[in-house]
C-alpha positions in Angstrom: 89.8 118.5 63.9 92.1 120.7 66.0 95.4 119.8 64.3 97.5 122.2 66.4 96.6 120.1 69.5 97.8 116.8 68.1 101.3 115.7 69.0 103.5 112.7 69.1 107.3 113.0 69.5 110.5 111.0 70.0 110.5 111.2 73.8 110.6 108.4 76.4 107.0 108.9 77.4 105.4 108.8 74.0 107.8 106.0 72.8 108.1 103.9 76.0 110.0 100.7 76.3 108.1 98.2 78.5 110.2 95.0 78.0 112.4 93.4 75.4 109.5 92.9 73.0 107.0 95.6 74.0 106.8 99.2 73.0 104.1 101.6 74.2 103.2 104.6 71.9 101.1 107.6 72.9 99.5 110.5 71.0 97.9 113.6 72.4 94.8 115.3 70.9 92.4 118.1 71.9 89.9 117.1 74.6 86.8 115.4 73.1 87.9 116.2 69.5 88.9 112.8 68.1 86.6 109.8 67.7 89.1 107.3 66.5 92.9 106.9 66.4 94.4 104.0 64.4 98.1 103.0 64.2 99.5 101.5 61.0 102.9 99.9 61.7 105.4 97.4 60.6 109.1 96.6 60.5 111.6 99.2 59.3 113.5 96.7 57.1 111.1 95.0 54.6 110.5 94.8 50.9 107.0 96.2 51.5 107.2 100.0 51.2 104.4 100.6 53.6 103.4 98.9 56.8 100.1 97.0 56.8 99.5 96.0 60.4 96.9 98.2 62.2 95.6 98.6 65.8 93.2 101.1 67.3 94.5 103.1 70.2 92.6 103.4 73.5 92.0 106.5 75.6 94.4 106.4 78.5 94.0 109.8 80.3 91.8 112.9 79.9 93.0 116.3 81.2 91.1 119.6 81.0 92.6 120.3 77.6 93.9 117.0 76.2 93.0 113.4 75.4 95.9 110.9 75.6 95.7 107.8 73.6 98.0 104.8 73.9 98.7 101.4 72.5 101.2 98.6 73.4 102.8 96.6 70.6 104.2 93.2 71.1 106.9 92.9 68.5 109.1 90.1 67.2 111.2 92.8 65.4 111.4 95.9 67.5 112.7 98.1 64.6 109.5 99.8 63.8 108.0 102.5 61.5 104.5 103.8 61.8 101.8 106.4 61.0 98.6 107.5 62.7 95.2 107.8 61.2 92.7 110.1 63.0 89.0 110.7 62.7 87.0 113.4 64.5 83.3 113.5 65.5 82.5 115.7 62.4 83.6 113.1 59.9 87.0 114.7 59.1 90.0 112.4 58.8 93.8 112.9 58.5 97.0 110.9 58.4 99.7 112.1 60.7 103.4 111.2 60.4 106.8 112.8 61.1 106.2 115.5 58.4 102.8 116.5 59.6 99.2 116.0 58.4 97.9 114.7 55.1 94.4 114.2 53.7 95.6 111.2 51.6 97.9 108.5 53.1 101.6 109.2 52.4 103.3 106.2 51.0 106.9 104.9 50.5 110.0 104.4 52.6 110.8 108.1 52.5 107.3 109.5 53.0 107.9 110.5 56.7 107.0 107.5 58.8 107.7 107.8 62.6 110.5 105.5 63.5 111.6 103.5 66.5 115.1 102.1 65.9 115.3 99.1 68.2 114.8 97.9 71.8 118.3 97.3 73.2 118.7 95.5 76.5 120.0 98.7 78.1 116.7 100.5 77.2 114.6 98.1 79.3 113.8 99.8 82.6 115.1 98.1 85.7 112.5 99.5 88.2 112.4 97.4 91.4 109.0 95.8 91.8 108.8 95.4 95.6 108.2 99.1 96.4 104.7 99.1 94.8 103.5 96.7 97.5 104.7 98.7 100.4 103.3 101.0 103.1 106.1 103.4 104.1 106.4 105.0 107.5 108.6 108.1 107.9 110.4 108.4 111.2 112.2 111.5 112.5 114.5 109.5 115.0 114.8 112.1 117.7 111.0 112.3 118.1 109.8 108.7 117.6 110.9 106.7 120.7 113.6 106.9 123.4 115.3 103.8 124.8 117.8 103.8 127.6 119.3 106.8 129.4 117.7 110.2 128.8 120.8 112.2 129.6 121.0 113.3 126.0 117.5 114.8 126.1 117.2 118.6 126.6 113.4 118.5 126.5 110.7 116.4 128.2 108.8 114.0 126.0 105.6 115.6 124.9 106.9 119.2 125.3 106.2 121.3 122.2 109.4 121.6 120.1 111.4 124.5 118.9 114.2 124.5 116.3 116.8 123.4 118.9 114.8 120.8 120.9 116.4 117.4 121.6 114.2 114.7 123.0 116.6 111.7 123.0 114.9 109.5 120.5 117.3 106.9 119.1 117.7 103.8 116.9 117.2 101.4 119.8 113.9 103.2 120.5 112.8 102.4 116.9 113.9 98.7 117.4 111.8 98.6 120.5 108.7 99.6 118.5 109.1 97.4 115.5 106.4 95.1 116.6 104.0 98.1 116.9 104.8 98.9 113.3 104.2 95.3 112.3 100.8 95.4 114.0 100.0 98.6 112.2 100.8 97.0 108.9 104.0 98.9 108.0 106.3 97.2 105.5 109.0 99.9 105.0 110.6 102.6 107.2 112.1 105.8 105.8 114.5 107.4 108.3 115.5 111.0 108.1 119.4 111.4 108.5 121.2 109.3 111.1 124.8 110.5 110.6 126.9 112.6 112.8 125.6 116.1 113.1 125.2 118.9 115.7 121.5 119.5 115.0 118.4 117.5 115.9 117.4 117.0 112.3 120.9 115.9 111.1 120.6 117.5 107.6 123.9 119.3 108.4 126.2 116.3 108.4 129.7 116.6 109.8 130.8 113.0 109.5 129.2 110.8 106.8 130.9 107.6 108.1 129.6 107.8 111.7 126.1 107.2 113.1 125.2 110.1 115.3 126.1 109.3 118.9 122.7 110.6 120.1 121.1 107.8 118.0 123.6 105.0 118.7 126.4 103.6 116.6 127.0 101.4 113.6 126.2 98.3 115.5 122.8 99.8 116.6 122.1 100.7 113.0 122.9 97.2 111.8 120.7 95.7 114.5 117.8 97.9 113.4 118.1 96.7 109.8 118.5 93.1 110.9 115.5 93.2 113.2 113.4 95.1 110.6 114.3 92.5 108.0 113.2 89.7 110.3 109.8 91.3 110.3 109.8 91.9 106.5 110.2 95.6 107.0 112.5 97.4 104.5 114.8 100.3 105.5 115.3 103.5 103.5 117.9 106.0 104.6 118.1 109.8 103.9 121.1 110.8 101.8 122.3 114.5 102.1 124.6 115.1 99.1 123.5 118.6 98.1 125.3 120.2 101.1 127.4 119.1 104.0 127.5 120.5 107.5 129.9 123.3 108.3 131.8 121.0 110.6 132.6 118.5 107.7 136.3 118.1 107.3 136.5 119.5 103.8 134.7 122.7 104.7 136.8 123.1 107.8 139.9 122.9 105.6 138.4 125.5 103.3 137.8 127.8 106.2 141.4 127.4 107.4 143.3 127.4 104.2 141.1 129.4 101.8 142.4 129.4 98.2 145.2 127.0 99.1 142.7 124.4 100.4 142.8 121.2 98.4 139.0 121.1 98.9 138.4 124.5 97.4 136.6 122.9 94.4 134.3 120.9 96.7 132.3 124.0 97.4 131.2 127.3 95.8 133.2 130.1 97.6 132.3 133.6 96.4 135.4 135.3 97.7 138.2 134.7 100.2 138.8 134.2 103.1 135.6 132.1 103.4 133.8 133.1 106.5 130.9 131.7 108.5 130.0 135.2 109.6 129.9 136.6 106.1 128.4 133.4 104.6 130.3 134.2 101.4 129.7 130.8 99.8 126.7 129.1 98.4 124.5 127.2 100.9 121.4 125.2 101.0 118.5 127.6 100.4 119.6 131.1 101.3 122.4 132.0 103.7 122.1 128.8 105.8 125.6 129.0 107.0 125.7 125.6 108.7 124.8 123.9 105.3 127.4 124.9 102.7 126.4 123.7 99.2 128.7 121.0 97.7 130.0 121.2 94.2 128.7 117.9 92.9 130.0 118.6 89.4 133.6 118.1 90.8 134.7 114.5 90.1 136.6 114.2 93.3 133.6 115.3 95.4 131.4 112.9 93.4 133.8 110.0 94.1 133.9 110.7 97.8 130.1 110.6 98.2 129.7 107.6 95.9 132.0 105.8 98.3 129.8 107.0 101.2 126.7 105.6 99.6 128.3 102.3 98.6 129.7 101.9 102.2 126.4 102.2 103.9 124.5 100.3 101.3 126.8 97.3 101.9 127.3 97.8 105.6 123.7 98.0 106.5 122.2 96.0 103.6 120.0 98.9 102.8 116.8 98.6 100.7 116.6 102.2 99.6 117.8 105.8 99.7 115.8 109.0 99.8 117.8 111.8 98.3 117.6 115.2 99.9 117.3 118.3 97.7 117.9 116.0 94.8 116.9 118.4 92.0 119.8 120.7 92.9 122.4 118.0 92.6 124.3 117.3 89.3 122.5 114.7 87.2 125.9 113.2 86.3 126.3 112.3 89.9 122.9 110.6 90.1 123.7 108.6 86.9 126.8 107.2 88.7 125.0 106.9 92.0 122.3 104.7 90.4 124.8 102.6 88.4 127.1 101.9 91.4 124.3 101.1 93.9 122.4 98.9 91.5 125.6 96.8 91.2 125.5 96.2 95.0 121.7 95.7 95.2 119.8 95.6 91.9 116.5 96.0 93.7 117.5 99.1 95.7 114.9 101.8 95.7 116.0 105.4 94.9 113.6 108.2 95.9 114.3 111.8 95.0 113.1 114.8 96.9 111.4 116.9 94.1 108.5 119.2 95.0 107.1 119.5 91.5 106.6 117.4 88.4 109.7 115.2 88.2 109.6 113.3 84.9 113.1 114.4 83.9 114.5 112.3 86.8 112.3 109.3 86.1 113.4 108.1 82.7 115.3 105.1 84.1 118.7 106.6 84.5 118.5 108.5 87.8 115.7 107.8 90.3 113.0 105.1 90.8 110.6 107.5 92.5 110.1 110.9 94.1 108.1 112.2 97.0 104.9 113.1 95.3 104.3 116.6 96.5 102.8 117.3 93.1 99.9 115.0 93.9 99.7 116.3 97.5 99.0 119.8 96.2 96.0 118.6 94.2 94.6 116.5 97.1 94.9 119.6 99.4 93.2 121.8 96.8 90.3 119.4 96.7 89.8 118.5 100.4 91.6 121.1 102.6 91.5 124.4 100.6 88.3 123.3 98.6 89.4 125.5 95.7 88.7 122.9 93.1 85.9 120.3 92.6 86.1 116.6 91.9 86.0 117.0 88.2 88.9 119.5 88.1 90.8 117.3 90.6 90.5 114.3 88.3 91.7 116.2 85.3 94.7 117.7 87.2 96.0 114.4 88.4 95.6 112.8 85.0 97.6 115.8 83.7 100.3 114.8 86.2 100.1 111.1 85.2 100.4 111.8 81.5 103.9 113.2 81.9 105.2 109.9 83.1 105.7 106.5 81.5 102.9 104.1 82.3 103.5 102.5 85.6 105.6 105.4 87.0 102.7 107.0 88.9 102.3 103.7 90.8 105.9 103.9 92.2 105.8 107.5 93.4 105.7 108.1 97.1 102.2 109.5 98.0 102.8 112.1 100.7 100.2 113.9 102.8 102.7 115.4 105.3 106.3 115.1 106.3 109.0 116.6 108.5 109.0 119.6 106.0 105.3 120.4 106.1 102.5 121.0 108.6 100.8 117.8 109.6 97.6 117.2 107.6 95.5 117.0 110.8 96.6 120.6 111.6 94.5 121.9 108.7 91.4 120.5 110.4 92.1 121.8 113.9 89.2 124.2 113.7 86.8 121.3 113.5 85.4 119.3 116.4 87.0 115.9 116.9 84.3 113.9 115.1 84.4 116.1 112.0 88.2 116.3 112.1 88.5 112.5 112.2 86.1 112.2 109.3 88.2 114.5 107.2 91.4 112.7 108.1 89.8 109.4 107.2 88.7 110.8 103.9 92.0 112.3 102.9 94.1 109.3 104.1 91.9 106.8 102.2 92.2 108.8 99.0 96.0 108.8 99.5 95.9 104.9 99.5 93.6 104.6 96.5 95.3 106.9 94.1 98.2 105.4 92.1 101.4 105.5 94.2 103.0 104.2 97.4 101.3 105.5 100.5 103.7 107.1 103.1 102.5 107.8 106.7 104.4 110.4 108.7 105.0 108.9 112.2 102.1 109.6 114.6 99.5 110.5 112.0 97.8 107.2 112.8 97.3 108.2 116.5 96.3 111.8 115.9 99.7 113.6 116.2 99.3 117.1 114.9 101.5 120.2 114.4 102.0 123.3 112.3 105.0 124.0 110.1 108.6 123.1 111.0 109.5 122.7 113.9 106.0 122.1 115.2 105.4 119.3 112.8 108.2 117.4 114.5 106.5 116.7 117.8 107.2 113.6 119.8 105.3 110.4 119.2 102.3 109.7 121.4 102.8 106.4 123.2 100.4 106.9 126.0 97.4 104.8 124.8 95.0 107.0 126.7 96.1 110.0 124.7 96.1 108.2 121.3 93.3 108.7 118.9 92.0 105.1 118.9 89.4 105.9 116.2 92.1 106.9 113.8 94.4 104.1 114.7 91.6 101.6 114.0 91.0 103.3 110.7 94.6 103.1 109.6 94.9 99.5 110.5 91.8 98.6 108.5 92.9 100.7 105.6 96.4 99.3 105.5 95.2 95.7 105.7 92.8 96.3 102.8 95.4 98.0 100.7 98.0 95.3 101.2 95.5 92.6 100.0 94.7 94.3 96.7 97.2 94.0 93.9 95.1 96.3 91.7 95.7 99.1 94.2 99.5 98.7 93.8 99.7 98.6 90.0 96.3 99.7 88.6 95.9 102.5 86.0 93.6 105.4 86.9 90.5 106.0 84.8 87.8 108.5 85.4 84.3 107.1 85.1 82.0 110.0 86.3 82.3 113.3 88.0 79.8 115.9 89.2 81.2 119.3 90.0 77.9 120.4 91.7 77.6 117.5 94.0 81.5 117.2 94.2 81.3 113.4 93.5 84.0 111.5 91.7 83.8 107.9 90.4 87.0 106.3 89.1 88.5 102.9 88.5 91.9 101.3 88.9 92.4 98.8 86.1 95.0 96.0 86.1 94.7 93.5 83.2 91.3 91.8 83.8 90.9 93.1 87.4 89.5 96.4 88.5 88.3 98.4 91.5 85.5 101.0 91.3 85.9 103.9 93.8 83.0 106.2 94.6 84.0 109.4 96.5 81.7 112.1 97.8 83.9 115.0 98.7 80.9 117.2 99.6 79.7 118.2 103.1 76.3 116.9 102.2 74.7 113.5 101.6 74.1 113.0 97.8 72.3 110.6 95.5 73.9 109.1 92.4 71.6 108.1 89.6 72.9 104.7 88.5 71.3 105.2 85.1 73.9 107.9 84.5 76.7 105.3 84.6 77.7 102.9 81.9 76.1 99.4 82.1 79.2 97.6 83.4 79.7 100.0 86.4 75.9 100.1 87.1 75.8 96.3 87.2 78.8 96.1 89.6 77.2 98.5 92.0 73.7 96.9 91.8 75.0 93.3 92.4 77.7 93.8 95.0 78.3 95.3 98.4 81.2 97.6 98.9 84.4 95.8 99.9 85.5 98.9 101.9 83.6 102.1 102.9 84.1 104.9 105.4 80.5 105.9 106.3 76.9 105.0 105.6 75.5 104.3 102.1 72.3 102.9 100.7 71.5 101.3 97.3 67.9 101.5 96.2 67.5 99.1 93.3 63.9 100.1 92.5 64.8 103.8 92.0 68.3 103.1 90.7 69.7 105.4 93.3 72.9 105.2 95.4 72.9 107.4 98.5 76.3 108.3 99.8 76.9 110.2 103.0 79.2 113.2 103.1 83.0 112.9 103.0 82.6 109.2 102.1 84.5 106.7 100.0 83.1 103.3 98.8 85.2 100.6 97.0 83.5 98.0 94.8 
């Protein structure tokens, strides 16, 4: 038994509150080392010196190095003490408590039991449930659709963009295409910033209380939300509180009055006078002079932007916020942000922009979700870069999942591309149309089947492509003759299937089988007594799967059922117990 690999600690993932009577406990061990983990537990306050209840833990995730076991306890008294008993495959056994490992069971109140003090009402997570059922569509307003006069536009629709291009897309243009989104199956729209700004992207905001005149006005924004809600479409806005625009009143005062400015503590000046030419102040990224970084540890600055968020949440009856550069903003601000907005709308959905593992923001006090670029990296490594095989992919994503409380992976925003990345189709541009479409179908289907909320970047469904920013921000293709009808049909079919399957919204991932040579992965999504079995061939070749290599339950499901959803051809030969799966294919049973 590899004792150094065994760990359990007092953190919110390994001691996770589910509801007022349910506690989930986890323990990590070395991969394939432990044959059995048993929990002995009982109330903290009792005449019995040692707890007597016992339950065996189940394997939850497997990474390349670790096995993660878990158990849920339904408790009448949530004040708990407990100890683990572990056996390995060689017949060794140990007891494990707060003090470490013992060959004989430690006994007595003071022997070192792990403790959980109590479940208080404030410990119960208040995650909104509705987002897990959504299909999100990201819109860059200037590029989606233009309605009315085009005198704002500097560029012709369809012309390739540069960093300063303006095409005249607006909020009324989005309203005009809501029925298109309904037909596609979209249930939530995420809009990049819509507030007053000199740029086309609006991430350098000059007035947080005004809708940008290029897009419309407050009345247009209210109409958009109203019309979207009529169609059961949620609206999520982008919040830019890491930095302001250089034209924002507070920064303008700092430029004018320097040390004497009453807004000097709103920013991070390095010396005086503050100068746009010298860029002698902290900015977004490095020396982006039009985006001076806000000091969000300053209480006055915090209060101003809390009022901004509250104003728009109420004014537009918003369903959610996406928080730009959220990992660089003071956590004390996000605590207040969450508390204040949940008072207005308890079900509001708060999404952080974090490009790496984000568990520190997802413990119930700051965000509900993040844009899951962490998962995107693994999907790209598997399908685009082809630097890992299916077995490594499965271990990597489980290593991601294990860092979050159970259920959190299902509420992360699964991203393939966005306004900040090349479009996913761009990576397949060297292929002919048939092979390119096949790859896009494969990667988009996987996006919908892994735990998380699928997000489509506008135009992906009709074949819109583009390299890195600004090329990824091309205008939407509305000419039906130029749309990729093959992809559009695929997205409609995929979205419809996804929306009809609750297990895809809340299921827990479990690897069933992987073959690194054939590059095949079989996994399940489990939700109570329901499950989906997903078979994916990521190879460029057709392969056979020997059904006798699978456990009896999975084998029986495949033999006795036709796939509910599949991309390309397959064949099941019951006599030879073989399943033939074509290349780049996914089947769902």
